C-alpha positions in Angstrom: -17.6 -10.9 3.5 -17.6 -7.6 1.7 -14.3 -5.8 1.1 -13.5 -2.2 0.3 -13.0 -1.6 -3.4 -12.0 1.7 -5.1 -11.5 0.6 -8.7 -13.8 -1.6 -10.7 -12.6 -0.7 -14.2 -8.8 -0.7 -14.7 -7.4 -4.0 -13.4 -7.9 -6.5 -16.2 -6.1 -9.8 -15.7 -6.9 -11.0 -19.2 -9.9 -13.0 -18.2 -12.0 -10.4 -16.4 -11.8 -7.0 -14.8 -11.0 -7.6 -11.1 -12.4 -5.2 -8.5 -9.4 -3.9 -6.5 -8.3 -1.4 -4.0 -5.6 0.8 -5.4 -3.2 2.5 -3.0 -1.3 5.7 -3.5 2.4 4.9 -3.6 4.8 6.7 -1.2 8.5 6.9 -1.9 10.5 6.1 1.3 14.0 7.3 1.8 16.3 8.5 4.6 14.4 11.7 5.0 11.0 10.2 5.7 11.4 6.6 6.8 10.7 7.5 10.4 7.4 9.1 9.6 6.2 6.6 6.9 7.5 3.3 8.4 8.3 3.6 12.1 5.7 6.1 13.3 2.9 4.2 11.5 3.9 0.9 13.2 4.8 -0.8 9.9 8.2 -1.7 11.2 10.1 -1.2 14.4 13.1 1.2 14.5 15.3 -1.5 16.0 14.6 -3.8 13.0 16.2 -1.2 10.8 19.5 -1.2 12.6 
């Protein structure tokens, strides 16, 4: 099975360079948790109460 890869040069585990898919980090706090976590389906709002 072929997987998506967007970096084939920078993740070196000491043995070889590992093809990887790097994500853009998103800081989540009280002002954006609804948009970033709940609205995307990552977590249910009732699980945060």
